[in-house]
C-alpha positions as YAML, in Angstrom:
chain: A
units: angstrom
residues:
- id: 1
  name: GLN
  ca: [77.52, 169.80, 260.93]
- id: 2
  name: VAL
  ca: [75.74, 171.75, 263.65]
- id: 3
  name: GLN
  ca: [77.01, 171.85, 267.21]
- id: 4
  name: LEU
  ca: [74.61, 172.66, 270.03]
- id: 5
  name: VAL
  ca: [75.56, 173.43, 273.62]
- id: 6
  name: GLU
  ca: [72.94, 173.75, 276.34]
- id: 7
  name: SER
  ca: [73.36, 175.66, 279.57]
- id: 8
  name: GLY
  ca: [71.31, 177.10, 282.38]
- id: 9
  name: GLY
  ca: [70.17, 174.00, 284.18]
- id: 10
  name: GLY
  ca: [70.47, 173.55, 287.90]
- id: 11
  name: LEU
  ca: [68.78, 172.69, 291.16]
- id: 12
  name: VAL
  ca: [65.75, 174.78, 292.06]
- id: 13
  name: GLN
  ca: [62.81, 174.56, 294.41]
- id: 14
  name: ALA
  ca: [59.31, 173.85, 293.20]
- id: 15
  name: GLY
  ca: [57.69, 177.03, 291.97]
- id: 16
  name: GLY
  ca: [60.97, 178.52, 290.86]
- id: 17
  name: SER
  ca: [62.17, 179.47, 287.40]
- id: 18
  name: LEU
  ca: [65.05, 178.76, 285.07]
- id: 19
  name: ARG
  ca: [66.09, 179.95, 281.67]
- id: 20
  name: LEU
  ca: [67.87, 177.41, 279.54]
- id: 21
  name: SER
  ca: [70.04, 178.45, 276.63]
- id: 22
  name: CYS
  ca: [71.26, 176.55, 273.61]
- id: 23
  name: ALA
  ca: [74.10, 178.05, 271.61]
- id: 24
  name: ALA
  ca: [74.51, 176.83, 268.05]
- id: 25
  name: SER
  ca: [77.46, 176.87, 265.71]
- id: 26
  name: GLY
  ca: [78.53, 175.28, 262.45]
- id: 27
  name: GLY
  ca: [75.33, 175.84, 260.52]
- id: 28
  name: ILE
  ca: [72.93, 178.43, 259.22]
- id: 29
  name: PHE
  ca: [71.09, 178.79, 262.49]
- id: 30
  name: SER
  ca: [68.48, 181.18, 261.20]
- id: 31
  name: ARG
  ca: [67.12, 178.54, 258.83]
- id: 32
  name: TYR
  ca: [66.69, 175.73, 261.36]
- id: 33
  name: SER
  ca: [63.65, 174.92, 263.33]
- id: 34
  name: MET
  ca: [64.68, 174.45, 266.95]
- id: 35
  name: ALA
  ca: [63.18, 172.40, 269.71]
- id: 36
  name: TRP
  ca: [63.55, 171.37, 273.32]
- id: 37
  name: PHE
  ca: [63.06, 167.83, 274.54]
- id: 38
  name: ARG
  ca: [63.52, 166.37, 277.98]
- id: 39
  name: GLN
  ca: [64.24, 162.94, 279.38]
- id: 40
  name: ALA
  ca: [63.67, 161.87, 282.94]
- id: 41
  name: PRO
  ca: [65.36, 158.79, 284.41]
- id: 42
  name: GLY
  ca: [63.68, 155.64, 283.18]
- id: 43
  name: LYS
  ca: [61.47, 157.49, 280.72]
- id: 44
  name: GLU
  ca: [61.55, 158.11, 277.01]
- id: 45
  name: ARG
  ca: [62.61, 161.41, 275.61]
- id: 46
  name: GLU
  ca: [59.60, 163.66, 275.28]
- id: 47
  name: PHE
  ca: [58.82, 166.76, 273.31]
- id: 48
  name: VAL
  ca: [58.69, 170.04, 275.19]
- id: 49
  name: ALA
  ca: [58.59, 172.94, 272.73]
- id: 50
  name: ALA
  ca: [59.54, 173.91, 269.20]
- id: 51
  name: ILE
  ca: [60.03, 177.14, 267.30]
- id: 52
  name: ARG
  ca: [60.25, 177.81, 263.59]
- id: 53
  name: TRP
  ca: [63.27, 179.46, 262.07]
- id: 54
  name: ASN
  ca: [61.65, 182.89, 262.01]
- id: 55
  name: GLY
  ca: [60.15, 182.59, 265.48]
- id: 56
  name: GLY
  ca: [56.68, 183.22, 264.20]
- id: 57
  name: ILE
  ca: [55.21, 179.87, 265.16]
- id: 58
  name: THR
  ca: [55.74, 177.86, 268.32]
- id: 59
  name: ASN
  ca: [54.42, 174.59, 269.64]
- id: 60
  name: TYR
  ca: [54.29, 173.23, 273.18]
- id: 61
  name: ALA
  ca: [53.54, 169.98, 274.87]
- id: 62
  name: ASP
  ca: [50.30, 170.13, 276.81]
- id: 63
  name: SER
  ca: [52.15, 169.47, 280.05]
- id: 64
  name: VAL
  ca: [54.14, 172.70, 279.79]
- id: 65
  name: LYS
  ca: [51.70, 175.12, 278.18]
- id: 66
  name: GLY
  ca: [51.43, 178.30, 280.18]
- id: 67
  name: ARG
  ca: [54.65, 177.61, 282.10]
- id: 68
  name: PHE
  ca: [57.36, 177.26, 279.45]
- id: 69
  name: THR
  ca: [58.25, 179.71, 276.70]
- id: 70
  name: ILE
  ca: [60.56, 178.99, 273.80]
- id: 71
  name: SER
  ca: [62.25, 181.84, 271.99]
- id: 72
  name: ARG
  ca: [65.22, 182.43, 269.76]
- id: 73
  name: ASP
  ca: [67.69, 185.14, 268.93]
- id: 74
  name: ASN
  ca: [69.02, 184.45, 265.47]
- id: 75
  name: ALA
  ca: [71.60, 187.22, 265.77]
- id: 76
  name: LYS
  ca: [73.12, 185.30, 268.69]
- id: 77
  name: ASN
  ca: [72.54, 181.83, 267.24]
- id: 78
  name: THR
  ca: [70.77, 180.93, 270.46]
- id: 79
  name: VAL
  ca: [67.47, 179.39, 271.44]
- id: 80
  name: TYR
  ca: [66.03, 179.74, 274.93]
- id: 81
  name: LEU
  ca: [63.55, 177.98, 277.12]
- id: 82
  name: GLN
  ca: [62.07, 180.02, 279.92]
- id: 83
  name: ILE
  ca: [60.71, 177.67, 282.54]
- id: 84
  name: ASN
  ca: [58.38, 179.02, 285.21]
- id: 85
  name: SER
  ca: [56.41, 177.42, 288.02]
- id: 86
  name: LEU
  ca: [58.68, 174.42, 288.09]
- id: 87
  name: LYS
  ca: [57.33, 171.16, 289.41]
- id: 88
  name: PRO
  ca: [59.26, 168.15, 290.71]
- id: 89
  name: GLU
  ca: [58.00, 166.17, 287.73]
- id: 90
  name: ASP
  ca: [59.88, 168.58, 285.46]
- id: 91
  name: THR
  ca: [63.13, 167.04, 286.68]
- id: 92
  name: ALA
  ca: [64.95, 165.79, 283.61]
- id: 93
  name: VAL
  ca: [67.84, 166.33, 281.27]
- id: 94
  name: PHE
  ca: [66.77, 168.97, 278.80]
- id: 95
  name: TYR
  ca: [68.10, 168.74, 275.26]
- id: 96
  name: CYS
  ca: [67.96, 171.22, 272.45]
- id: 97
  name: ALA
  ca: [67.68, 170.06, 268.87]
- id: 98
  name: ALA
  ca: [67.95, 171.57, 265.42]
- id: 99
  name: GLY
  ca: [66.23, 170.36, 262.31]
- id: 100
  name: TYR
  ca: [65.02, 171.18, 258.87]
- id: 101
  name: ARG
  ca: [61.36, 170.90, 259.70]
- id: 102
  name: PHE
  ca: [59.11, 172.24, 262.41]
- id: 103
  name: SER
  ca: [58.23, 169.11, 264.33]
- id: 104
  name: SER
  ca: [57.47, 167.61, 267.72]
- id: 105
  name: VAL
  ca: [59.03, 164.26, 266.81]
- id: 106
  name: ALA
  ca: [62.51, 163.61, 268.14]
- id: 107
  name: HIS
  ca: [63.76, 161.51, 265.23]
- id: 108
  name: GLU
  ca: [63.05, 164.35, 262.81]
- id: 109
  name: TYR
  ca: [65.78, 166.43, 264.43]
- id: 110
  name: PRO
  ca: [69.25, 165.45, 263.20]
- id: 111
  name: TYR
  ca: [71.27, 167.70, 265.50]
- id: 112
  name: TRP
  ca: [71.33, 167.49, 269.28]
- id: 113
  name: GLY
  ca: [73.12, 169.00, 272.21]
- id: 114
  name: GLN
  ca: [74.50, 167.08, 275.17]
- id: 115
  name: GLY
  ca: [71.79, 168.24, 277.53]
- id: 116
  name: THR
  ca: [71.55, 170.24, 280.71]
- id: 117
  name: GLN
  ca: [70.21, 168.85, 283.98]
- id: 118
  name: VAL
  ca: [67.17, 170.43, 285.58]
- id: 119
  name: THR
  ca: [66.38, 169.20, 289.08]
- id: 120
  name: VAL
  ca: [63.35, 170.45, 290.98]
- id: 121
  name: SER
  ca: [63.06, 169.81, 294.70]
- id: 122
  name: SER
  ca: [59.83, 169.74, 296.69]
...
């Protein structure tokens, strides 16, 4: 079983930046595709970004392209999400996920963290 722990969320002003981290344990991290999803109050969980196990291929939701960057450090068993130019509509709980396939579909990821809150003020 894989355990994932997110960190790095917080309260920031619009236009600011955050870097989220997700530390993994209990699995062969280097062989998992990793992803970030987010869920705002009253909304469904939505795909944000994904990265293949070797970091060579990434995928982003259209709403975050050019602002968010996903990366991973397999030596540290950690995946990151650099978030720039934050907007109030980015406010959500951000979750990291690990899976066996490179995907933008939440149900294809069997392992999830507990989430970290990102709040963006106007």
